[in-house]
C-alpha positions in Angstrom: 66.1 54.7 16.8 68.9 53.4 17.1 72.8 54.2 17.1 76.3 52.5 17.9 77.9 53.2 21.0 82.4 52.8 21.7 82.4 49.8 24.3 85.3 48.0 26.0 85.4 44.7 26.8 88.5 44.7 28.5 91.6 46.8 27.6 92.8 45.2 24.1 92.2 49.2 22.0 94.5 50.3 24.5 97.6 48.4 22.6 95.7 48.0 19.7 94.9 50.9 18.3 97.0 54.6 18.6 93.9 56.0 20.2 91.9 53.8 21.6 88.3 55.3 21.6 86.8 57.1 25.0 84.4 53.8 25.7 80.6 55.3 25.3 81.7 57.3 22.4 78.8 57.2 19.8 80.7 55.9 16.4 80.6 55.7 12.6 82.5 53.5 10.5 84.7 55.3 10.1 86.5 54.4 7.1 86.6 57.8 5.6 90.1 58.2 7.5 91.9 56.4 5.4 90.7 57.9 1.9 94.3 59.2 1.2 95.9 56.5 1.7 97.0 53.1 0.4 95.6 50.6 2.4 98.1 48.4 1.0 100.9 49.9 2.6 99.7 50.5 6.3 101.7 48.7 9.3 101.4 47.6 12.3 98.4 49.5 14.8 97.3 52.0 11.3 96.9 48.5 10.0 94.2 47.2 12.9 92.9 51.1 12.9 91.3 49.5 8.9 91.3 46.6 9.9 89.0 46.4 12.6 88.3 49.7 14.1 85.1 51.6 14.7 86.0 55.4 15.2 84.4 57.3 18.3 83.6 60.3 17.0 84.6 62.6 20.5 88.2 60.8 21.2 89.0 60.3 17.4 89.8 57.1 18.6 89.4 53.9 17.2 87.6 50.7 18.8 87.2 46.8 18.0 83.8 46.5 18.8 80.4 48.4 19.4 76.9 48.3 21.1 73.6 49.7 19.3 71.9 51.3 21.4 68.4 53.6 22.6 68.8 57.1 20.5 66.9 60.2 20.0 66.5 62.9 17.2 68.0 64.8 19.3 71.5 62.7 19.8 71.5 62.0 16.2 71.2 65.9 15.6 74.3 66.2 18.3 76.4 63.8 16.4 76.2 65.2 13.3 77.2 68.2 14.4 80.1 67.0 16.5 81.2 64.9 13.3 81.0 67.9 11.1 82.9 69.7 13.6 85.8 66.7 13.5 86.2 66.7 9.9 86.6 70.3 9.5 88.7 70.7 12.8 91.2 67.1 12.7 90.4 66.2 8.4 90.4 69.3 6.7 86.9 69.7 5.2 86.4 73.4 3.8 83.8 74.1 6.3 80.8 73.1 8.7 77.8 73.5 6.0 80.0 70.8 3.7 80.6 68.8 6.5 77.5 68.5 7.0 76.6 66.9 4.8 79.6 64.4 4.8 77.8 63.5 8.6 74.9 62.6 7.2 75.8 60.5 5.0 78.0 58.7 7.9 75.6 58.8 11.0 72.9 57.7 8.7 75.5 54.6 7.2 75.2 54.1 11.1 72.5 53.6 11.6 71.8 51.3 8.5 73.8 48.9 10.8 71.3 48.9 13.8 69.2 46.7 12.4 69.8 43.8 15.5 68.4 44.0 19.1 69.5 46.1 21.3 73.3 45.6 23.1 74.4 43.6 20.3 77.6 43.5 19.7 79.3 44.9 16.0 82.8 44.0 14.7 84.0 45.0 11.5 86.6 43.5 9.1 88.2 46.0 6.2 90.0 44.7 3.3 91.8 46.6 -0.1 91.4 45.1 -3.9 91.8 47.3 -6.6 91.6 50.4 -4.8 88.1 50.1 -3.0 86.9 49.5 0.3 85.1 46.6 1.3 83.2 46.1 4.9 81.8 43.2 6.5 80.2 43.4 9.3 79.9 40.9 12.2 77.3 41.0 14.9 78.7 39.3 17.8 75.3 37.4 19.9 75.3 36.9 23.7 74.8 32.9 24.8 71.1 33.3 26.4 71.6 34.5 30.3 74.5 36.3 29.7 75.4 39.8 29.7 78.7 41.5 28.5 82.2 41.0 30.4 85.2 39.6 29.6 85.5 39.7 25.6 86.4 36.5 25.3 84.3 34.4 27.8 81.1 34.3 24.4 79.3 34.1 21.7 77.9 33.0 18.8 78.2 34.8 16.0 76.3 36.3 13.3 78.4 36.8 10.2 77.0 39.3 7.5 78.8 37.8 5.0 81.8 35.1 4.7 84.1 34.9 8.0 87.7 35.4 7.1 88.6 32.1 8.5 91.6 32.7 9.3 91.6 36.3 11.4 93.5 36.3 14.6 92.6 38.7 16.7 95.5 38.3 19.1 97.4 38.9 15.6 95.9 41.1 13.8 98.6 44.8 14.1 101.6 42.2 12.9 103.0 43.0 9.8 102.2 40.1 7.0 105.1 37.7 6.6 107.0 38.7 3.1 107.6 35.6 1.5 
């Protein structure tokens, strides 16, 4: 079995997000954190988290990238229980039993992103249109013989969907200019 863990290739998440995830934290998509918010009105670091963040479950912080890692059934159970508790404590779920159902769905979705080899990095891009959130995921593949190192020293990209050709990571939290 494979799951997702947050990874920090540099310190950029510490200034892109209000709360960066701890490296090595179990991760899920985290889009549910925005279910009660209008994506069109998000600004600054909240907007960055919506557009490009994976949720670190223990830290409740955001990570730009996650890594596919091997996991055991015990790891999965621990992740589901941790997420269920977080949903009660931080998100207002009525009880752990109810939260566990939602946590199972989130973890199953995270698992569905793990179709690539162990160590592959995954990035997300979220957008909202007509009240619906759309997520697209990209696998970032190291060149042969290369290891994870600096964030911008690699890689070939394999898209799951059409890329956002104008994505600029350095400007991701800036507000769009009004005309």
